C-alpha positions in Angstrom: 174.8 269.1 157.2 176.0 265.5 156.9 174.1 264.6 160.2 170.9 266.2 158.8 171.2 264.2 155.6 171.7 261.0 157.5 168.7 261.7 159.7 166.5 262.4 156.6 167.7 259.2 155.0 167.0 257.1 158.1 163.5 258.7 158.4 162.8 257.8 154.7 163.9 254.2 155.3 161.8 253.9 158.4 158.7 255.3 156.7 159.1 253.0 153.7 159.5 250.0 155.8 156.4 250.9 157.9 154.4 251.6 154.8 155.3 248.3 153.3 154.2 246.6 156.6 150.9 248.6 156.6 150.2 247.6 153.0 151.0 244.0 153.9 148.7 244.1 156.9 145.8 245.7 154.8 146.3 243.0 152.1 146.1 240.2 154.7 143.0 241.7 156.3 141.2 242.0 153.0 142.0 238.4 152.1 140.8 237.2 155.5 137.6 239.4 155.7 136.5 239.5 152.1 138.4 236.8 150.2 139.7 239.4 147.8 143.1 241.0 147.2 143.1 244.7 148.2 145.9 245.4 145.7 144.0 243.7 142.8 140.8 245.5 143.7 142.4 248.9 143.8 144.2 248.2 140.5 140.9 247.2 138.9 138.9 250.0 140.5 136.8 247.5 142.3 135.4 247.5 145.9 137.3 245.0 148.0 134.3 244.5 150.3 131.3 244.0 147.9 133.1 243.6 144.5 131.3 246.5 142.8 132.8 248.2 139.7 132.1 251.6 138.2 132.9 253.4 141.4 131.7 257.0 141.9 132.6 259.2 144.8 130.5 261.8 146.6 133.6 263.9 147.5 137.4 263.9 147.7 137.3 262.5 151.3 135.5 259.4 150.1 138.0 259.0 147.2 140.9 259.1 149.7 139.1 256.6 152.0 138.9 254.2 149.0 142.7 254.4 148.7 143.0 253.4 152.4 140.2 250.8 152.8 139.3 249.8 149.2 135.6 250.3 150.0 133.2 251.8 147.5 130.9 254.7 148.4 128.0 252.5 149.4 130.2 250.3 151.7 131.7 253.4 153.3 128.2 254.9 153.8 127.0 251.7 155.5 130.0 251.6 157.8 130.4 255.2 158.7 126.6 255.9 159.2 126.0 252.8 161.3 
């Protein structure tokens, strides 16, 4: 039991460290590519790519993609249909 608890704790630590690194990488990429903070755009419900506000989503997949990329529906459409 103790070994299992230790394994679970180590996995949790690893996942949190990796997530922080991924968020840091996404933030740096957004700054480099768009000159905007991804974190600030997400907090303000703004598209990190084009700067649009009042975001609306076609479906749940698009809403989840926004949480990853920070792109509005129009930017997602232009990228994924190209």
